[in-house]
Every structure is written in structure tokens, then in C-alpha cells.
N, C-alpha and C positions, 0 to 999 in steps of 0.2 A: 084784812090780814095782809101783811107785807112779806113776801117771800124773796129771799136772795137767790136769784136764778143760777148763779155760779155754783151753788151748793147742791143744785137739783138737776136731774136729767129727765127728759120726757121718755115715754114708753118705747118709741122706735130706737132711740139711742141706747136705752137699757137693753133692748133686744139684741142690738149689734154687739154690745159689750159681752153679754152672756151667751150669745150664739143660739138664741131661741126666737120664736115668733112674737110679734106684738100681742097676739091673742093670749099667748102664754103669760106674758108680762101683765096684762090686764087681769088675768085670773089670779096671779100671785098677789096683785094689789088688792083685789076684791076679798081674798082670803087672809089679808093682813100678814103676808109673808115678808113684806118690806115695811119695817118700822118707820113711821113718819111720812108715808106716801099720802099725797093729797090729791083729791079729784077737783080739778078746776074746769068747770063746764064739761066738755067731752074728753078732756085730756087728763092724764095722770102725771103728776110731778113727783119724782122719787128721789130721795136723798142719794147723792152720789156715793157716799160711804156705804149705804145699805146695799147698793148694787154691787160695789166692789167687794164687799164682805159676805155676799150671799152664798150660802152653802146649799147645794142641791140635795134633795132627798134621794135616798138609795132607790134604785129601780126595783120594781116588783111590788106585789101586794103583801101585806102582813097576814099571817095565819091567825086564826082565832086565838091561839095561845100566846100571841105577841111575837112569834118568831117570823123571820123573813121567809118568803116563798122560795 
């Protein structure tokens, strides 16, 4: 598989862009929150557009009825 690296960023770069930790980025990749993220060895390559267009979840837990806490 050939990946054009200009279109992708690594986890530390994505973390700097979003202002979160690398661990948080890894968790987002593992839970498929970044469409098109690829694991190469021990590294995540994340599409630059997916990082720039990422929408954060609202803080807090959902109540059982589906309402925000």
C-alpha cells in the first residue's frame, strides 16, 4: 500500500493541531473517530482533512434517556 505522506499527519502532529495528548489521538484512532486513519507499525497515519474537520464530542455523560448530563 502506497500512502502519500503530504495528505497524512502522524499522531503527535494531530495532537498539536487539536490541542490534546498523543494518547487521546491514539484512542480516537482505535475507536474509528478519524475516517481513513491507518496503523503502520507502532504509528498512526491520519488524513490531514480528518484532523482539520474533527468535531469534538460534547463534554459530560449521556443520561439513560439520551439527554445530556
